[in-house]
N, C-alpha and C positions, 0 to 999 in steps of 0.2 A: 378372636381371642389369639387363632395361632397367629395373625396378622401382625398381634404386638410381640408376641413371644418368641421370635427370631431375634428382635432387634436388642431384648431385655439379655437374651442368651449370648447374644454377641459381644453388647455391652459386658454382663458377667466374665467371661472369657479373658477379653479384655484386661479388666481389672487385674484377675487374677495370675496371669502372664505378667503385668505391668508389677505385682507387688511381689513375685516370683525371683524377677530382675534385678526389682529394685526393692529390698525390704523397708528401708528407710522413707519413704512414699506413702507408707502405710501411718498418717499421723495429719494432723488438722495442716498444719504446714505444706505436707506433701502433698493432700489432694488439692490443697489451695491452689498448688503450683501446676498437679495437672491439668486442673479443668482452669484454668485462669480465663483463658480465649474464649469458653465453651459457651458464655453468655452471647456475644454480639454474631456469632455463629451460629446459634440455636435460633435468634432473631430473624436473622439472614433466611435461616431454613424454614421458617412457620410462612414468611414473606413468599416462598418460591412455594412452598404448598399451597397456598391459598390461590395463586394463578395457577399451579397445574392441576388444584381442585375444579377450576372453571373448564381443563379442557387445553389450557396454554399452555408456553413453558417461556421463561425470560432471561433472556442471554445477557440485560444489564444488571442485574442485581449486583454484582460485584462493583461495577463504576457509580450505581448509583447510590449505596451505601459509599465509596468513596467520597463522593460527592457530600454526602450528609456530613462526613467527618470532617472536612473543609471547611463547611459552613459552622459545624459545631465550634471547630478550633481557633479558626479566624476570626467570623463576625461573634459571634454567640456571647463572647465573655466579655467584649466591649461594647456591644449595643446589643441587647437582650431581645428589645423590640425589635430590631431588623430581623436577628437573628430568627425569632420565632415567626414574622412572617415569611420568612424566607422558607423556612421549615415547613410552615402551613402553605407554603407556593408549590413545595415539590411534591406532595401528599395529592394538590390537587390537581397537577401537570401528568399526574401518575394515573388519576380517575381519568380525565381527559383522552388520554394515552389507551384505558380500555373502551371506552366509547367508539374514540374512533376506530379500535381494531373491529369490535361489532356493527358499527355503523356501515364503513366500507366493508366490512368481511377481507379483511386483510392478515395475512399472516403472521402470525404473533412470533414467531421466531423470527421472521425477516425485520419487523417493525421495533423489536425491542435489542437487536443485533446494530442497526442503525444507532437507536438511542443510545446504547453503550458509548459511541463517540460523542456525543450530544453531552451525555452526563458527564464524561471524562474530560472533554473540551471546559465544560460551565467550571469543574474543579480545579481546573489548571488555572484560570482566569481567577478564581478564587484566592487560590493558595499555591502558585507558582512552584515554590519550592516547600521542602518539609519544615514545618515550624507549626507555631500557633501554640495554643495554651488551652487549655480544658477549663471548664468552667468548676470554678470550687466547691461546688454543690454535688456537681456533677462526678467529680473524683471523689467525695467523701462518701456518697452511694455507692460506687461500684469496688472500691477499696474497703469499703467496711467489714469489720472483722466480729459477725456475730459468736456467740458462743456456741459448743459442740458441733456444729456443721457448716463448713465454709461458705461465703457469700455466691460463690460461683453455684454453687447445688441447690441451695433455697432457693433464687433467682430463676434455675433451671425449672426448677416444682412449679412456681409460680407462674410463667412462661407457658409449660404447659397447660397448667390448668384453665388459664386465661385462656387460650388457643380453643381448647377443648370445649367450655361449655359458650364461647362464639359460635366454632365451627359445627359442633356437633350438637349442642343442646339447646341451640337458639332457633326461632321460626327464620330469621336471617340466615343461617347458617344453613338450615333446609332449602329454602331457595338458591342461595350459590351453590349446594351441592347436585340439585337438578338440574343448574345450566349448565353443569359440566357433564351430568351422564345424559340429558337426553332436551337440546335448547329449544328443540320444534316444541315438543311437550308443553314446555312452560312457556311458549308463547302463543300456543292454542289457548291455555288457561286465563288467558289477558295479562302476562306481567311484561314490563319492558325489557327486554334481553338486554337492550342497549345500556338501560339504566342500573342493570343487574351487573354487569362487567364492570361498568363504571366503579359501582360502590365495591365490588371484589378487588379493582387494583387499588382502589383507596385503601382499603385494609391493608393489602397488601402492603402498602405505604408506608403504612401508621407503623408499621414491625421493621420493616427497613430502616425508616427514620430511626426507631429505638436502637436497631442495631449499629449505625453508625454511631450515634451520639454514648453507646456504652463502648464501642470500638475504643471511642476516644478518652471516653472516662477513665480506661485501664491503661492505654500508652500516653496519656497524658498531652498527646500533637496530634496535627494532623499531615494527612501528605494525598496527594491525590492520584496513587497506587496503591493505598494501607490495604485495600481489601478485592484488589482484583481476582484475588482467587477465591472470594465469595461464591461468584456465579457456580461453579462447576462443586464445590462441596456444598451448598445448597442443595443442588439439584441430587448431587448423591444422599445427602441426607433426608433428602423426603423418599425415595426410594428404598434406602435403606430400612427407615422407619415402617413400611407399609405400604407407603403409596405408590399408586399407578398413574399413568400417561393419560389412561383414559376411564369414565364412566363415572368421574367425581369420586373417586375413592382414593381416601388419603386418611392418615391417622395422627392427628395433631402431637398425642403423647410420643406416639412411636417416632415422629420427626424430629422432635429433642431429643429423646435417646438416640436415635442416628446421629445428631450433632455431636451430642457427648461423645460416640462411639466414634466419630471421625479424630475429634477433638483429643480423643486418649490416644488413637491408634497414631498419632506424628509425634509422642510421646515416647511409646512402646517402639518405636520404630529407630528413634534416637538412642535409646537403650540397649538397643541391639547395635548401635553405633554404626547403623546404615548412612549412606549418603543422603546428604537431601536432595542429589539428583535423581533417587533410585525411589524417593520418600513418595511419591505423587502416584509410579506406578504402584506400588504395594497397597497403597489408599486403596487403588483401584481394584488391586487383586482380593483385598478384603470383600467391597461391595460383591465383586462376582460371587465369591464363595457364597455370600448373603441370601443370594438372588438364585444361586442353584440350589440351597438348602429350601428356599420356599417355594421353587419349582417342584421339588423331589415331596414337601410336601403335602403342595394341591394336588399332585397327580397320584398320592395314594389317599387325599378325602375323595376324588371320583370313583377309585377301583371302592372305597368303602360303602 
């Protein structure tokens, strides 16, 4: 419960600060603008969470989401069948990457760093310069305006619920978390660690593909560099949401809340008229403060 409480408190404090600085944001339109780009960031964060859950870390997340955005903008509108095949192929490539890492016992951080150049090169080949267009149905979904609550918030709730059910409530999710907690025990129980890691990467690939498509649905175009910052944002969102790099300890709901917090932090810092050059550092400072608070709480629990 404490693992989820700190991200919630952080988000509430930021929302209150934004409303204090900009009271006009306290409306349907204001909330929609504040959380406009939260959906792709939340999806990328959940994808990174799955990788971290099995004890790895993915430094190619931003480049992979950018590749998906290029495929969605350049190929999917004109040739839906080819675009769909390419997107499925990307998920299959992600699964194969996980299998390779486990089979050869390679360090994921090095492999994914190398793959970031592969994904980036492929994105440039598909879309050499910014452009393309979003499929009409995708734009309609991402820019829908349901009554009372903005689409971004509804979508974030759905993402958190689906991720929670898959990761925390299903037998499949239990096996994946066990792989991150004690891979040797999983192997002794007769489960194939290669297959499990491949499935984990495939699941992460599904969420990453959704992130790239959602981003194009919002921006209505693609770019080979459109989501490069998602690598660090997704890692920060997982940690901010209560996840840890070891032991398969993650919180899907917390990860989505962490993504929302980081999205809102950008708007908050803009309202403070802080230079964009300093905003990344300020977001890092927010993350450090939350981690420090988590450490204090954990030490207090141990003393109790």
